[in-house]
C-alpha positions, 0 to 999 in steps of 0.5 A, a space after each residue: 288735059 288743058 292747063 289753065 295757061 291754055 285754058 285762058 289762052 283760048 278763052 281770049 281767043 274765043 272772045 276776039 273772034 266773038 268780037 270780030 264782026 263788030 270790030 271789023 265794021 268799026 275803025 280802030 286805032 292801033 300800033 305796035 312797039 317794041 323794045 331792046 334793053 340792055 344796062 349795066 350796074 356796078 357798086 351798088 352799095 348793099 342793103 345792111 347784113 341780115 345777120 345781128 352785128 353791126 357791120 358797116 355798109 361796105 359790100 358792093 353788087 354789080 349787075 347786068 341784064 339784056 332784054 327786050 319786049 314787043 306789044 300791040 294795043 289799040 284802041 276803038 270806039 263802037 258808039 258815041 260814048 263808049 271806048 275800048 282800049 286794049 294792050 298786050 306786051 310781053 313784059 321785059 323778057 331776057 334776051 340771054 337767060 344768063 344775063 339775069 338768072 332771076 329774070 321772069 321768062 315768057 311762060 311766067 309771065 304770061 301765067 301771071 298777068 296773061 300778057 295783058 298791059 291795059 284792057 278795059 271800057 271807058 263810058 263818058 257823057 255825049 259832050 265828052 266832059 260831064 262824067 266819066 267812067 273807066 273800068 278795066 286795066 290800065 295806067 295808074 297816077 297818083 301824086 305824080 309818081 311819088 306815091 304811084 305810077 304803075 299799070 293797075 286794074 279797078 275802076 275810076 269814076 269822074 265827075 266835071 263841072 266846069 273848072 272843078 272835077 272829082 275823082 274817085 277810084 279803087 285799084 289793085 297795082 301790078 301787072 297781075 291779071 288777078 287781084 292780090 292783096 289789098 286794093 288803093 282806094 283813092 280819091 281827088 278834087 281838081 280845079 282848072 281855072 284854065 288850060 295853063 293851071 291844075 290844082 288838085 287835092 287828093 287822098 288815098 288809103 290802103 292796106 299791106 300785110 303778110 310778105 308785102 308788110 313784112 318787106 316794107 318794115 324789115 329794113 328799116 327795123 333791122 338795126 333794132 332788131 339786132 341791137 335788141 338782140 344783142 341786149 336780150 343775149 347779154 343779159 341772158 348770158 349774164 343771168 338777169 334775164 330768164 328764158 325758158 327753153 334756153 339753158 346751158 345744155 342746148 346754148 353755150 354762147 351767144 354766137 350760138 343763140 345769134 344763129 339760131 335767131 337768123 335761122 328762126 325769128 322774123 317780123 310779121 307786120 300789117 301796115 295800114 296806110 293813108 295819104 293827103 296830098 296836093 299837086 300844082 302845075 302851072 305853064 307861065 310865059 315860058 315857065 314849067 313848074 310842078 309840085 306835089 306834097 304828101 302827108 301820110 299817117 295811120 297805124 301798124 302792128 309788129 309780132 314775132 314770126 317764129 319757125 315752126 321748127 324753133 318752138 323752144 325760141 318763143 320766149 326769146 322772140 317775145 322779148 326779142 320782138 314784142 308785138 306792138 302797135 305804132 303809129 304812122 307819119 311821114 311826108 314827102 315833098 317834089 318840086 320841079 322848074 323848067 325855063 326856055 332860055 333859047 330854042 335849044 337851051 333850057 334850064 331848070 331846078 328841083 328840090 326833093 324830100 322823103 321822110 326817113 325812119 331813124 334807128 332807135 336802140 331797140 324795137 321796144 322803142 318803135 312808137 311812131 314810123 316815119 318812113 313815107 311809104 308809098 305803094 308802087 312810086 316812080 321818080 325818074 330822077 334822080 334814078 339811082 336813089 330813087 330807082 327810076 328810069 332807066 327801064 324801071 318803066 317796064 317793070 314790076 314796081 314794089 311797095 317802098 319805105 322811102 330811101 335806102 333802107 327806109 332813112 328818107 331823103 333830101 335833095 336838090 340842084 340844077 337840070 339842063 335840057 339841050 336840044 342841039 337838033 330836032 332829032 336830038 336832045 340831052 336832059 342832064 341833073 345833078 344833086 347833092 342828097 342826104 338822109 332825112 332821118 339822121 342828116 348823114 350824106 348819100 353822096 352827089 348824083 349826077 344823070 344824063 339822058 341822051 335821045 335820038 329820033 332818027 326815024 319817026 318810028 325810031 328812038 335811041 337812048 342812052 341813060 346813065 347815073 353816077 353817085 359818088 359816095 358821102 359819108 353814108 357809104 364807106 369805101 368803094 368807087 361811084 355807084 353807077 348805072 348805064 343803060 341803052 334802049 332801042 325803041 320801035 313804034 308802028 302806026 
């Protein structure tokens, strides 16, 4: 019996076979590419403990992986006003399965994504400007990567009228071949007075529920969950709080209660965020400026998720995670400037800030969630704190509440680009970083990106990021990540 994967493969082959006569008579622009990536990470601070005790962030984690990717893509314009595009790749697969036990294998990648990186059609007016429609799977960027920069499935429509343009679309982010969850609905108005200036006002909205909603809010509210649990347990042991189902015959001390809470009670969450933002880009007299600012709002609700095997903890769950609604209010900005000093030297600076969620005394006090939520962000640098770069562009990017455990981040500093040879460039960055919610010092992050292109079709990159921890991360040495990649592109 044919498996679903076999049926999909046969259907794709049949489609290509049916299109072959038309394809053979038209010019196709295509290319193949391949990537080998190895990266190492050491002393990464672990997330806050999942238990109900107030342990400091001292646990450190190490990881490494070696993987590869190959792909094929092209464009075909069968008639004026119609452009068909397609791209297939394997996703980043482990070269040695032992280097990353949780890595996705080829069969799972093919089943989940059908190996499609992009596939769709673009329809546009004869003048190539007044209107266009894109349907299919392609790259989606919202807010310059502050909200999203990922592969997505959906449709966009754009209308141009001189210096003004209007764009509207609906997209499901991620490499998956079949849409899952709620889509992102987005719109933008652009103003381009000339070739060197662009100003865009954009808006977007979506919804996170089920596992996606829980993953967003659980880290930021974990401390509140612990404090609430401790308070409820103490009140019950003192006899000031009655909880049906927990009597002395079943539970004898607080440690026993906490052990059962850890195994039996979790969170459910439904989050409906919306965003309004502005982007600006300008190239003026050798100076490049890019700025993005976004304000997020919306609403959400929390509730207890009780394991069916623990029905007697229902009353406790209501005390621990009282069902409640809350507002969303977060924001962020990303500003980058670069100027040319000489033929081989550029200087610059950046400033970046995203709001975070303060640690309250308990879940009952959460009336507003202040961490900025992003559906699928990619900020290449600082790469450690924002998990960008160093191969992040090759994988799936989940929705996040910004900052370490949703605490947000504030920072900025100088950048330097050195071009000692046409085939060689070195990009450097340094920045102090703080939490946004509690003004605690994360530490100093330093990033370096060395790019060497010995041949037109070959690029070798060495990238590194180091964070010297401040008071936020007690103990341990610098947290660092190193990556080496070889990228080949053939026409």
